[in-house]
C-alpha positions as CSV (number, residue, x, y, z in Angstrom):
1,Q,0.0,0.0,0.0
2,L,1.2,3.5,-0.9
3,Q,1.3,6.5,1.3
4,L,1.4,9.9,-0.3
5,V,2.0,13.2,1.3
6,E,1.5,16.5,-0.5
7,S,3.3,19.8,0.5
8,G,4.0,23.2,-1.0
9,G,0.6,24.8,-1.1
10,G,-0.1,28.3,0.1
11,L,-1.3,31.7,-0.8
12,V,0.0,33.3,-4.0
13,Q,-0.9,36.3,-6.1
14,P,-2.2,36.0,-9.6
15,G,0.6,35.4,-12.0
16,G,2.7,33.9,-9.3
17,S,4.2,30.4,-9.0
18,L,4.2,27.5,-6.6
19,R,5.8,24.1,-6.6
20,L,3.9,21.2,-5.0
21,S,5.6,18.0,-3.9
22,C,4.2,14.6,-3.5
23,A,6.4,12.3,-1.4
24,V,5.5,8.6,-1.9
25,S,6.2,5.8,0.6
26,V,6.5,2.7,-1.4
27,L,9.2,0.1,-2.1
28,S,9.1,0.2,-5.9
29,F,8.6,3.8,-6.7
30,D,10.2,3.4,-10.1
31,Y,7.2,1.4,-11.3
32,V,4.5,3.8,-10.0
33,A,2.5,6.3,-12.0
34,I,1.4,9.4,-10.1
35,G,-1.3,12.0,-11.0
36,W,-2.2,15.4,-9.7
37,F,-5.8,16.3,-9.1
38,R,-7.6,19.3,-7.6
39,Q,-11.0,20.1,-6.1
40,A,-12.4,23.6,-5.9
41,P,-15.2,24.5,-3.5
42,G,-18.5,23.3,-4.9
43,K,-16.9,21.5,-7.8
44,E,-16.0,18.0,-8.7
45,R,-12.5,16.7,-8.4
46,E,-10.6,17.0,-11.7
47,G,-7.5,15.4,-13.1
48,L,-4.7,17.9,-14.0
49,S,-1.6,15.9,-14.9
50,C,0.1,12.6,-14.7
51,I,3.5,11.1,-15.0
52,S,4.1,7.5,-15.9
53,S,6.8,5.2,-14.5
54,G,8.8,5.9,-17.7
55,G,8.4,9.6,-17.5
56,G,5.6,10.1,-20.0
57,T,3.4,13.1,-19.1
58,I,-0.1,14.3,-19.9
59,Y,-1.9,17.5,-19.0
60,T,-5.5,18.7,-19.0
61,D,-6.1,21.6,-21.3
62,S,-6.7,24.1,-18.5
63,V,-3.2,23.8,-17.2
64,K,-1.2,22.9,-20.3
65,G,1.7,25.3,-20.8
66,R,1.4,26.6,-17.2
67,F,2.0,23.5,-15.1
68,T,4.9,21.1,-15.3
69,I,5.0,17.6,-13.7
70,S,8.3,15.9,-13.0
71,R,9.6,13.1,-10.8
72,D,12.7,12.3,-8.8
73,N,12.9,8.5,-8.4
74,A,15.8,8.8,-6.0
75,K,13.7,10.9,-3.7
76,K,10.5,9.1,-4.4
77,T,8.8,12.4,-5.1
78,V,6.7,13.9,-7.8
79,Y,6.5,17.6,-8.3
80,L,4.0,19.9,-9.9
81,Q,5.5,23.3,-10.9
82,M,2.6,25.8,-11.3
83,D,3.3,29.0,-13.1
84,S,1.1,31.9,-14.2
85,L,-1.4,31.0,-11.5
86,K,-4.9,32.3,-11.8
87,P,-7.7,32.8,-9.2
88,E,-9.5,29.9,-10.8
89,D,-6.6,27.6,-9.8
90,T,-7.7,28.0,-6.2
91,A,-8.4,24.5,-4.9
92,V,-7.2,21.6,-2.7
93,Y,-4.6,19.8,-4.7
94,Y,-4.1,16.0,-4.3
95,C,-1.7,13.5,-5.6
96,A,-2.6,9.9,-6.2
97,E,-1.2,6.7,-7.5
98,V,-2.7,6.1,-11.0
99,V,-3.2,2.6,-12.4
100,S,-1.4,2.5,-15.7
101,Y,-0.9,-0.5,-17.9
102,D,2.4,0.5,-19.5
103,S,5.4,2.6,-18.6
104,L,4.7,5.5,-21.0
105,T,1.1,6.4,-20.6
106,C,-0.7,7.8,-17.6
107,P,-4.4,8.5,-17.4
108,I,-5.6,11.4,-15.4
109,T,-9.0,10.0,-14.7
110,I,-10.3,9.6,-11.1
111,A,-11.5,6.1,-11.9
112,R,-7.9,5.0,-12.3
113,A,-6.6,6.7,-9.1
114,R,-6.4,4.6,-6.0
115,F,-4.2,5.7,-3.1
116,W,-4.6,9.4,-2.3
117,G,-2.7,12.0,-0.3
118,Q,-4.4,14.2,2.2
119,G,-4.3,17.3,-0.1
120,T,-2.7,20.7,0.1
121,Q,-4.5,24.0,-0.2
122,V,-3.6,26.4,-3.0
123,T,-5.2,29.9,-2.9
124,V,-4.6,32.4,-5.7
125,S,-5.7,35.8,-4.7
126,S,-4.5,39.4,-4.5
């Protein structure tokens, strides 16, 4: 069973940047795909980005070009660099293990996410 812990959230002004971290406790991190999701107040949880065990990445349209996902296998950590933040990016951000059937693809659908972190709040406001 995986344990995931997010960190790095906070309050940032529009146009600013934050880097979220997802530390994963698991023996074989190299074989794990990790996704980032978020849930804004009154809205459904949505998938943002995912990185496969082989480093393949995918982004939802709303964050493409602004957010960058990466992984450090030695540190068993996945990062989400968020630039050009907007007020509509305000949400609780979660990372989760994503069930992937190969090393290059990574779906960002909630149905394929299993173990979740506790979430970290990101607030974009002036």
